[in-house]
C-alpha positions in Angstrom: 4.4 22.6 -4.3 1.4 22.8 -2.1 -1.0 20.1 -1.4 -3.6 21.6 -3.5 -1.1 22.0 -6.3 0.0 18.5 -5.8 -3.4 17.0 -6.0 -4.0 19.1 -9.5 -0.8 17.8 -10.9 -1.7 14.1 -9.8 -5.5 14.1 -10.7 -5.6 12.6 -14.2 -4.4 9.3 -13.2 -4.2 9.3 -9.6 -0.7 8.5 -9.4 2.6 10.1 -8.7 5.8 10.5 -10.9 7.7 7.4 -11.3 9.7 7.0 -7.9 7.6 9.1 -6.0 4.7 8.2 -3.8 1.0 9.6 -4.4 0.5 12.5 -2.3 -3.1 11.8 -1.5 -2.5 8.3 -0.6 0.1 9.4 1.7 -2.1 12.0 3.1 -5.1 9.2 3.4 -2.7 7.1 5.7 -1.3 9.6 8.0 -3.3 9.7 11.3 -3.6 12.8 13.5 -2.7 11.8 17.2 -6.2 11.5 18.3 -7.0 9.2 15.4 -4.0 7.0 16.2 -4.9 7.1 19.9 -8.7 5.9 19.0 -7.0 3.2 16.6 -4.6 2.0 19.3 -7.5 1.5 21.5 -9.5 -0.4 19.2 -6.7 -2.7 18.2 -5.7 -3.3 21.5 -9.3 -4.0 22.5 -9.6 -6.6 19.5 -6.3 -8.1 20.4 -7.2 -8.5 24.0 -10.6 -10.1 23.2 -10.4 -12.6 20.2 -13.3 -12.7 17.9 -14.4 -9.2 19.1 -15.1 -6.8 16.2 -14.2 -2.9 16.5 -14.4 -0.5 13.7 -12.2 2.3 12.5 -12.7 5.3 10.4 -11.2 4.3 6.8 -10.8 7.0 4.1 -12.6 6.2 0.9 -10.2 4.2 -1.4 -7.6 3.4 1.4 -7.0 0.1 2.3 -8.1 -0.6 5.9 -5.3 -2.9 6.8 -2.7 -0.2 5.8 -4.8 2.7 7.8 -4.8 0.3 10.9 -1.0 -0.3 10.6 0.0 3.4 10.0 -1.5 4.6 13.2 0.8 2.0 14.9 4.0 1.6 13.1 7.0 2.7 14.7 9.6 4.5 12.6 12.2 2.2 13.7 10.2 -1.1 13.1 10.9 -2.7 9.8 8.0 -3.1 7.5 7.1 -5.0 4.7 4.3 -4.7 2.5 2.3 -7.7 0.5 1.1 -6.4 -2.5 -1.3 -7.8 -5.5 0.3 -7.6 -9.2 -1.2 -4.4 -10.0 -0.2 -0.7 -10.0 -2.9 0.4 -7.6 -1.7 -2.0 -4.8 2.0 -1.0 -5.4 1.3 2.7 -5.1 -0.4 2.0 -1.8 2.7 0.2 -0.4 5.0 3.2 -1.7 2.5 5.5 0.1 2.7 3.2 3.4 6.5 3.7 3.4 6.3 7.2 2.6 3.6 8.0 5.4 5.6 6.1 8.2 9.2 6.6 7.6 9.6 3.2 8.5 12.5 1.0 7.1 11.7 -1.3 4.3 12.5 -5.2 4.9 12.1 -8.3 3.5 9.2 -10.5 4.5 11.4 -12.9 7.1 12.9 -9.7 8.7 9.9 -7.6 9.2 8.3 -7.0 12.5 5.3 -5.3 10.7 3.7 -6.8 7.9 1.0 -5.3 5.7 -1.2 -7.6 3.4 -3.0 -5.9 0.7 -3.7 -9.0 -1.0 -5.0 -12.2 0.6 -2.5 -13.8 3.0 -1.0 -17.5 1.8 0.1 -20.4 3.9 3.4 -19.4 2.4 3.3 -16.1 3.6 2.6 -17.2 7.2 5.5 -19.8 6.8 7.9 -17.0 6.0 6.9 -14.7 8.9 9.4 -14.1 11.8 8.0 -15.7 14.9 10.5 -14.2 17.3 12.6 -16.5 19.7 11.8 -17.8 23.3 14.2 -15.2 24.5 12.7 -12.5 22.1 9.2 -13.3 21.6 8.1 -9.6 21.2 10.4 -9.7 17.8 7.5 -11.9 16.3 5.7 -10.3 13.5 2.7 -8.4 13.7 0.4 -8.8 10.6 -2.2 -6.7 9.2 -4.5 -8.5 6.7 -6.8 -6.9 4.2 -9.8 -9.3 4.1 -13.2 -8.9 2.4 -15.7 -9.0 5.3 -15.6 -9.7 9.1 -18.7 -11.1 10.9 -20.6 -11.9 7.6 -21.5 -15.3 6.9 -22.0 -16.5 3.3 -20.7 -19.4 1.0 -17.3 -17.9 0.9 -16.8 -17.1 4.7 -14.5 -19.2 6.7 -15.9 -19.8 10.0 -13.4 -19.7 12.9 -13.6 -21.0 16.6 -11.8 -19.2 19.0 -10.2 -20.2 22.4 -7.7 -18.9 25.0 -7.0 -15.8 26.7 -9.8 -13.1 26.1 -12.3 -15.8 25.6 -14.3 -17.0 28.5 -13.4 -20.4 29.9 -15.3 -23.0 28.9 -16.5 -21.3 25.5 -15.6 -20.8 22.1 -15.9 -17.6 20.3 -17.1 -17.7 16.7 -15.8 -15.3 14.0 -16.8 -15.5 10.2 -14.3 -13.9 7.8 -14.4 -13.6 4.1 -11.2 -13.4 2.4 -8.9 -15.9 4.5 -8.6 -19.1 3.5 -8.8 -22.5 5.5 -5.3 -23.3 4.6 -4.0 -20.0 5.8 -5.7 -20.4 9.0 -4.1 -23.9 9.5 -0.8 -22.3 8.8 -1.2 -19.6 11.3 -2.1 -22.1 13.6 1.2 -24.0 13.0 2.9 -20.7 13.3 1.6 -20.0 16.6 2.3 -23.8 18.0 5.1 -22.8 20.1 4.4 -20.2 22.2 5.6 -17.7 23.0 7.0 -17.5 19.8 4.3 -16.8 17.0 2.5 -14.0 15.1 -0.2 -11.5 16.2 -2.7 -11.0 13.3 -5.2 -8.3 12.7 -7.9 -8.5 10.0 -9.4 -5.4 8.5 -12.1 -5.2 6.1 -13.0 -2.4 3.7 -15.9 -1.0 5.8 -13.3 -0.3 8.8 -14.2 -3.4 10.9 -11.3 -4.9 12.6 -10.6 -8.2 14.7 -7.6 -9.7 16.2 -6.1 -13.3 16.5 -3.1 -13.1 18.8 -0.7 -15.7 19.1 -2.3 -16.8 22.2 -5.5 -17.7 20.6 -6.3 -21.3 19.5 -7.9 -21.0 16.2 -9.8 -24.0 14.7 -12.5 -24.6 12.0 -15.8 -26.4 12.9 -14.8 -29.4 10.9 -11.8 -30.0 12.8 -11.7 -32.0 16.0 
């Protein structure tokens, strides 16, 4: 079946037949080489400069966290997608696996984790932090959030220090869709460097920010 015919067949419910990924979702997540290169450059920059915000080009309706991850996922890297309890979220998870060809893994065994729902402290605690001899096996997490760099009553304010932040200063980052308890769990997970997890935050407008395991993250009310 051609792509056009597949689109017509899927149009009424925007849903693939049971057991098959949605063709339009899969295409939305597949990145051309030049797109992947731009994504890689932006994601590398935000990881090297914690708190800096860059922007990716995200197709309409596609979760930004999934788009960011799909540009970097290697076909040999085990992946786990955290989904909300709704068919749309599950359909995007199936599209991730189809678009990347990466093997599925349980959360503790995954090298790449995509959170299509808010991360919880239990999620963070279950992540693979790697080992002192193989810290690179620690999980890389792409988390969907509501907004980055936007203040408001529902924003969690983070103060960041460490490599990539000028000495003697703290970089401020406001995030909506990341709870204070999850931030505390992240700090605990990264307390035994070089073990830990690297976190990318991605919002619907394509904004991305990075919190590598080398960054000390605290909230203003903490000492």
